[in-house]
N, C-alpha and C positions, 0 to 999 in steps of 0.2 A: 610436610612442606608443600605448598602449592607452587607449581611452575607456571609463570605467566608467559603469555605469548603476546607479541605486539602486532596489532593489525591496523593501528590508526596513524593519522598524520602526526608529525611532530609539530607542536605549536610553540609560539614564542613565549607565552606566559607559563606554559608547562604546569598549570595548577590543576591537580587531580583530586586534592583534598581526600586522601585515603582514610583519614580518621572519621570524617563525616560519613563517607560511604559505608564504612564498617558499622557505624552506629545505625545507619538506615537498615542494613542487612540484619542486624541483630534484632531490631524492633520488628521487622517483618516476620521473623521466625516466631514471635510471640503474639502476632496479631492475625486473627482469622478474617478472611474476606472472601466473599463469593467469587469475585473476579479481580484479578490484578493486571493492570496494563502498564507497559514500560515504553517510554519514548527515549530514543537515542538519536540526538541531533545536535549539531554545533550551533544552530540558531536558537539560543536559549529564549529569546523574547517570544518568538512565534510558538515554540513548544509550550511555554508556560501559558500562553493564551488558549491553546487548544486543550491543554491539560485542565485548566480552570473550567472550561466549558463542560468537559467530560465529567469532572467531579461534581459539577453543579447539577447536571441533567441526569446523571446515572449514579447508582451506588457502586462505583468502582474505586479501587485503590490505585492511584496513579503515581508512578515514579518517573523522574526524568534524569537522564545522564547525557554526557557528551563524549563518553569514552566506552566503546563496546567491550574493551578488555575487562572492565569491572563486571560486566554481565556474566561472562564465561568463567571468571575467576572466583565468583562467590556463589551463594545459595539462591540468589535472586530468581534465576530462571526456573527453579524447582517450583516456585509458587506463582508463576506468571502464565497467563493464558494467551497473551498477545504482545508481541514486540513490534513497535513501529519504528523503523530505522530509515535515516536519510543516507543515501549513497555517499554524501559528502564527507562522512566520518571515516571513509576508507580511502586508501590510496588508489585502488582500482577494484574491479569486480572480482579479480582473483582473490584479493584479501577479503572481500565480502563473502565469497563462497566459502573461504576458509573459516570465517566467523560462524556461519550457519552450520557447517559441518561439525565444527568443534562444539557448538552449543548442543547439537543433536547427540554428539558423543558423550557430553556431560549429562545427558538425560532430559534435555528440554523437549517436551512433547506438544507445546503450544503452536500457535500460528505466527508467521512472520509476514509483515507488510512493509513495502517500501513506499516512501513519499518524497516528493520533490516539488520545487517551484515550477520547473519545466522539465520535460523529458523528451527523448527521441525514441524512435522505434527501436534503435539498437540498444538503448538503455533498458527499455522495457523487456526486450528479448533476453538480454543478459540477466536481468532480474528474475525473469521467469525460469531461466536455467538454474538459478540458485535455489529454487524450490519454494518461492514465496506464493501467497494465495491471492494477492491483489496489488495494484499500484495506484496510489492516490496522488492527486495534484493538490498542493497546498494553495487553495484559492478560497474565495468567499462562497463558492458553490459546495465546498466540502462540509457536510453536516457530520461532525465527528462522531456523535453518539450513534447516529444511524449507520455510519460506516463501520464502527466497531461491532455493533449488533449484527450487521450483515455478515461480516467475515467470521464471527464466532458461531453463527448459525449454519455455516457451510458444513456439509458432511465431510468426514475424514478423507474421502476419495470422491471427487466430483468430476466425472467424465464430461468432456465438452459436448454440450448440446446447444442448439440455437437459442433456447431460453436462458442459457447461462449468462448472456450479456446483461440481462436485467438484474442478475445477482451480483455483478461486479460494481464497485464504486468508481472505477477508473473513469468511465464516461460521464457519470454524474458529477464527479469532482472537476471534470473539464468543462462543465457548464451545460451539458446537454439536458434538455427537458425529458420528462417521462415519455412524451409522445415521440420525440426524436429518437430516443433509445429503442422504442418499440418498432419504429420504421427501420432503424439500423439493424435491429434484431431480425426482422423479416428479410432484409437484404442479405444478411449473413447466411441464409439458407440457400447456398448455391451461387450467390452474387449475381442475380438476374438483372435485366434491364429495369430501370426505374418504372417504366410503364407496367411491367409485370408485378412489381411491388405494389403499385397503386391498385392493380386489379385484385391482388390477393387480400388487401386490407379494406377494399371497398371505398377508396377515396379517389379524387381526381388526380390526373397526372401533374397538374400544376401544383397541387398541394405537396406532392412528394418531391417535385423539383425544388420548391422553396425550402422544404425541410432539409434536403441534402445541401443546399447552399448555406443554410445556417449551421449545419453539422460541420462542414468544411471550415467555415469561418471560425467557429469556436475551437475545433481541434487544432487548427493551425496556430492558434495563440500559444497553446501549452505543449503541443505534441508534434508540431511541424508536419501535420497531415492535411494535405490540401487537394488530393486527387484520389480517384477510385483505387489505383494500384497501391498506394500507401495505406489507404483505409483497409483494404482487403488483407494486406500484410499484417497490420495491427490486430485485426480481428482473429486472424489465424494464430498469432502469437498468444492470444488470450486463452487458447485451449491448454496451454501449459500451466495456467494458474491452478 
């Protein structure tokens, strides 16, 4: 007999459809797939949109749920390489941490990524403490297949290095261009003055100043980051991914 633990919000409709989920789990036991991805999010419409893109662009088996209890109670995680979770399905980050710990206890050895419409530095910090590998912003800038490939290609242990910023999807999904991430990556090496960044990469001070203005403008929309102190704090947190 399996003992269930409750980690989720109580919802008015209360529809978990246990029979359907059980059928899905039984089917997965008999179906081989090179990679299996699981979404767990209460926003079913947006999840289905991204899941459709992923199945269309890549040869992945994709499953969607709105209840993390189902993941840890069944065999699903044994066949999954990546779980993409919205913090909204948990009451708080303590419950989120409990979910990840229990999934690891049940033998899950894949990756975990959080995603959200908007995030704060505190949210990303708490997410990093849970042991996730990246944090994605649900926006038009999120290229889901590229993001999945990127996180699954990370080594099992990735020590933080300056070039690590280019390996994370967080900044890409927040709308930063490749060039802006490269400039940000250079700045992360000791957080020098912008004139020093310009000297290092061989461009004018004006180009770097304009780039940082765009960086703050974009990050402020989704991450509430609009000054050097917050930006340095955010980059420092990324070393925990």
